[in-house]
ZAFIDREN-931592 format. One record per residue: residue number from 1; residue in three letters; x, y, z of N, C-alpha, C in turn. Coordinates in Angstrom, 2 decimals. Atoms other than C-alpha are relative to their C-alpha. Layout:
! ZAFIDREN-931592
<pt pos="NUM" code="Ala" n_X="X" n_Y="Y" n_Z="Z" ca_X="X" ca_Y="Y" ca_Z="Z" c_X="X" c_Y="Y" c_Z="Z"/>
...
//
This chain:
! ZAFIDREN-931592
<pt pos="1" code="Met" n_X="-0.46" n_Y="-0.35" n_Z="1.33" ca_X="185.78" ca_Y="-33.46" ca_Z="-157.19" c_X="-0.02" c_Y="1.51" c_Z="-0.20"/>
<pt pos="2" code="Asn" n_X="0.07" n_Y="-1.45" n_Z="0.14" ca_X="184.88" ca_Y="-29.79" ca_Z="-156.79" c_X="1.32" c_Y="0.65" c_Z="0.39"/>
<pt pos="3" code="Phe" n_X="-1.28" n_Y="-0.53" n_Z="-0.44" ca_X="188.13" ca_Y="-29.14" ca_Z="-154.91" c_X="1.05" c_Y="-0.15" c_Z="-1.09"/>
<pt pos="4" code="Ile" n_X="-0.99" n_Y="0.24" n_Z="1.05" ca_X="190.19" ca_Y="-30.68" ca_Z="-157.71" c_X="-0.23" c_Y="0.95" c_Z="-1.18"/>
<pt pos="5" code="Lys" n_X="0.33" n_Y="-0.92" n_Z="1.10" ca_X="188.36" ca_Y="-28.60" ca_Z="-160.32" c_X="0.43" c_Y="1.43" c_Z="0.34"/>
<pt pos="6" code="Glu" n_X="-0.39" n_Y="-1.34" n_Z="-0.41" ca_X="188.90" ca_Y="-25.39" ca_Z="-158.35" c_X="1.52" c_Y="0.15" c_Z="0.07"/>
<pt pos="7" code="Phe" n_X="-1.45" n_Y="-0.03" n_Z="-0.07" ca_X="192.55" ca_Y="-26.25" ca_Z="-157.74" c_X="0.61" c_Y="0.10" c_Z="-1.40"/>
<pt pos="8" code="Trp" n_X="-0.49" n_Y="-0.05" n_Z="1.37" ca_X="193.10" ca_Y="-26.84" ca_Z="-161.46" c_X="-0.22" c_Y="1.39" c_Z="-0.60"/>
<pt pos="9" code="Glu" n_X="0.27" n_Y="-1.36" n_Z="0.48" ca_X="191.47" ca_Y="-23.50" ca_Z="-162.26" c_X="0.99" c_Y="1.00" c_Z="0.61"/>
<pt pos="10" code="Phe" n_X="-0.99" n_Y="-0.85" n_Z="-0.67" ca_X="193.75" ca_Y="-21.82" ca_Z="-159.70" c_X="1.35" c_Y="-0.11" c_Z="-0.68"/>
<pt pos="11" code="Leu" n_X="-1.29" n_Y="0.20" n_Z="0.66" ca_X="196.82" ca_Y="-23.36" ca_Z="-161.35" c_X="0.02" c_Y="0.65" c_Z="-1.37"/>
<pt pos="12" code="Lys" n_X="0.05" n_Y="-0.59" n_Z="1.33" ca_X="195.68" ca_Y="-22.21" ca_Z="-164.79" c_X="0.03" c_Y="1.52" c_Z="0.05"/>
<pt pos="13" code="Val" n_X="0.10" n_Y="-1.46" n_Z="-0.07" ca_X="194.84" ca_Y="-18.65" ca_Z="-163.76" c_X="1.30" c_Y="0.60" c_Z="0.52"/>
<pt pos="14" code="Arg" n_X="-1.21" n_Y="-0.54" n_Z="-0.63" ca_X="197.89" ca_Y="-18.08" ca_Z="-161.56" c_X="1.29" c_Y="-0.46" c_Z="-0.67"/>
<pt pos="15" code="Lys" n_X="-1.15" n_Y="0.57" n_Z="0.72" ca_X="200.22" ca_Y="-20.06" ca_Z="-163.90" c_X="1.03" c_Y="-0.59" c_Z="0.97"/>
<pt pos="16" code="Lys" n_X="-0.87" n_Y="0.66" n_Z="-0.98" ca_X="201.62" ca_Y="-22.08" ca_Z="-161.01" c_X="0.03" c_Y="-1.51" c_Z="-0.26"/>
<pt pos="17" code="Tyr" n_X="-0.06" n_Y="1.41" n_Z="0.38" ca_X="202.10" ca_Y="-25.34" ca_Z="-162.87" c_X="1.10" c_Y="-0.76" c_Z="0.73"/>
<pt pos="18" code="Trp" n_X="-1.07" n_Y="0.66" n_Z="-0.73" ca_X="205.23" ca_Y="-26.06" ca_Z="-160.86" c_X="-0.50" c_Y="-0.64" c_Z="1.29"/>
<pt pos="19" code="Leu" n_X="0.56" n_Y="0.59" n_Z="-1.21" ca_X="202.99" ca_Y="-26.89" ca_Z="-157.87" c_X="-0.56" c_Y="-1.41" c_Z="-0.24"/>
<pt pos="20" code="Leu" n_X="0.65" n_Y="1.28" n_Z="0.31" ca_X="201.42" ca_Y="-29.86" ca_Z="-159.67" c_X="0.87" c_Y="-1.21" c_Z="0.35"/>
<pt pos="21" code="Pro" n_X="-0.80" n_Y="1.18" n_Z="-0.40" ca_X="204.37" ca_Y="-32.32" ca_Z="-159.28" c_X="0.13" c_Y="-0.16" c_Z="1.51"/>
<pt pos="22" code="Ile" n_X="-0.11" n_Y="0.08" n_Z="-1.46" ca_X="204.68" ca_Y="-31.46" ca_Z="-155.59" c_X="-1.27" c_Y="-0.60" c_Z="0.59"/>
<pt pos="23" code="Ile" n_X="1.28" n_Y="0.51" n_Z="-0.49" ca_X="200.98" ca_Y="-32.13" ca_Z="-154.98" c_X="-0.15" c_Y="-1.48" c_Z="-0.35"/>
<pt pos="24" code="Ile" n_X="0.11" n_Y="1.40" n_Z="0.41" ca_X="201.11" ca_Y="-35.39" ca_Z="-156.95" c_X="0.85" c_Y="-0.91" c_Z="0.88"/>
<pt pos="25" code="Val" n_X="-0.89" n_Y="0.80" n_Z="-0.85" ca_X="204.09" ca_Y="-36.68" ca_Z="-154.94" c_X="-0.58" c_Y="-0.11" c_Z="1.41"/>
<pt pos="26" code="Leu" n_X="0.59" n_Y="0.05" n_Z="-1.33" ca_X="202.39" ca_Y="-35.76" ca_Z="-151.66" c_X="-1.21" c_Y="-0.94" c_Z="0.07"/>
<pt pos="27" code="Val" n_X="1.16" n_Y="0.89" n_Z="0.04" ca_X="199.20" ca_Y="-37.57" ca_Z="-152.69" c_X="0.44" c_Y="-1.46" c_Z="-0.10"/>
<pt pos="28" code="Ile" n_X="-0.50" n_Y="1.38" n_Z="0.12" ca_X="201.17" ca_Y="-40.68" ca_Z="-153.71" c_X="0.55" c_Y="-0.49" c_Z="1.33"/>
<pt pos="29" code="Phe" n_X="-0.54" n_Y="0.41" n_Z="-1.29" ca_X="203.07" ca_Y="-40.76" ca_Z="-150.41" c_X="-1.10" c_Y="-0.18" c_Z="1.04"/>
<pt pos="30" code="Gly" n_X="1.12" n_Y="0.14" n_Z="-0.92" ca_X="199.87" ca_Y="-40.21" ca_Z="-148.44" c_X="-0.79" c_Y="-1.27" c_Z="-0.24"/>
<pt pos="31" code="Gly" n_X="0.70" n_Y="1.24" n_Z="0.34" ca_X="198.12" ca_Y="-43.01" ca_Z="-150.29" c_X="0.79" c_Y="-1.23" c_Z="0.37"/>
<pt pos="32" code="Leu" n_X="-0.87" n_Y="1.13" n_Z="-0.36" ca_X="201.09" ca_Y="-45.29" ca_Z="-149.76" c_X="-0.02" c_Y="-0.26" c_Z="1.49"/>
<pt pos="33" code="Ile" n_X="0.05" n_Y="0.16" n_Z="-1.46" ca_X="201.04" ca_Y="-44.66" ca_Z="-146.02" c_X="-1.34" c_Y="-0.58" c_Z="0.44"/>
<pt pos="34" code="Val" n_X="1.33" n_Y="0.49" n_Z="-0.39" ca_X="197.29" ca_Y="-45.24" ca_Z="-145.77" c_X="-0.18" c_Y="-1.46" c_Z="-0.39"/>
<pt pos="35" code="Leu" n_X="0.20" n_Y="1.38" n_Z="0.47" ca_X="197.37" ca_Y="-48.44" ca_Z="-147.83" c_X="0.88" c_Y="-1.01" c_Z="0.70"/>
<pt pos="36" code="Thr" n_X="-0.92" n_Y="0.96" n_Z="-0.61" ca_X="200.35" ca_Y="-50.01" ca_Z="-146.05" c_X="-0.08" c_Y="-0.04" c_Z="1.52"/>
<pt pos="37" code="Gln" n_X="0.08" n_Y="-0.03" n_Z="-1.46" ca_X="199.39" ca_Y="-49.16" ca_Z="-142.48" c_X="-0.65" c_Y="-1.28" c_Z="0.51"/>
<pt pos="38" code="Gly" n_X="0.53" n_Y="1.22" n_Z="-0.59" ca_X="198.92" ca_Y="-52.36" ca_Z="-140.53" c_X="0.10" c_Y="-1.21" c_Z="-0.90"/>
<pt pos="39" code="Ser" n_X="-0.12" n_Y="1.16" n_Z="0.89" ca_X="199.93" ca_Y="-54.65" ca_Z="-143.37" c_X="1.41" c_Y="-0.58" c_Z="0.10"/>
<pt pos="40" code="Ala" n_X="-1.30" n_Y="0.66" n_Z="-0.01" ca_X="202.84" ca_Y="-57.00" ca_Z="-143.95" c_X="1.01" c_Y="0.73" c_Z="-0.88"/>
<pt pos="41" code="Val" n_X="-0.90" n_Y="-0.72" n_Z="0.90" ca_X="204.30" ca_Y="-54.60" ca_Z="-146.53" c_X="0.68" c_Y="1.16" c_Z="0.73"/>
<pt pos="42" code="Ala" n_X="-0.50" n_Y="-1.18" n_Z="-0.71" ca_X="204.93" ca_Y="-51.83" ca_Z="-143.97" c_X="1.50" c_Y="-0.07" c_Z="0.32"/>
<pt pos="43" code="Pro" n_X="-1.45" n_Y="0.01" n_Z="-0.29" ca_X="208.42" ca_Y="-53.00" ca_Z="-142.85" c_X="0.86" c_Y="0.24" c_Z="-1.24"/>
<pt pos="44" code="Phe" n_X="-0.77" n_Y="-0.22" n_Z="1.23" ca_X="209.59" ca_Y="-52.98" ca_Z="-146.47" c_X="-0.07" c_Y="1.45" c_Z="-0.46"/>
<pt pos="45" code="Ile" n_X="0.15" n_Y="-1.42" n_Z="0.36" ca_X="208.25" ca_Y="-49.47" ca_Z="-147.06" c_X="0.89" c_Y="0.85" c_Z="0.88"/>
<pt pos="46" code="Tyr" n_X="-0.80" n_Y="-0.79" n_Z="-0.91" ca_X="210.02" ca_Y="-48.14" ca_Z="-143.98" c_X="1.49" c_Y="-0.11" c_Z="-0.29"/>
<pt pos="47" code="Thr" n_X="-1.42" n_Y="0.13" n_Z="0.33" ca_X="213.37" ca_Y="-49.47" ca_Z="-145.19" c_X="0.39" c_Y="0.89" c_Z="-1.17"/>
<pt pos="48" code="Ile" n_X="-0.29" n_Y="-0.90" n_Z="1.12" ca_X="213.09" ca_Y="-47.28" ca_Z="-148.29" c_X="0.40" c_Y="1.37" c_Z="0.53"/>
<pt pos="49" code="Phe" n_X="-0.29" n_Y="-1.32" n_Z="-0.55" ca_X="213.15" ca_Y="-44.16" ca_Z="-146.14" c_X="1.02" c_Y="-0.11" c_Z="1.10"/>
//
């Protein structure tokens, strides 16, 4: 949680709020890959891309 707090402070100080959507999308895609690896849902996820 310390990393998230420091990252949020960095965004506030540097006024780089445009980075937030990029980070959120990367985290969602990373979580999707981790959760679907080795499951029956994986072939359906790969057809999206």
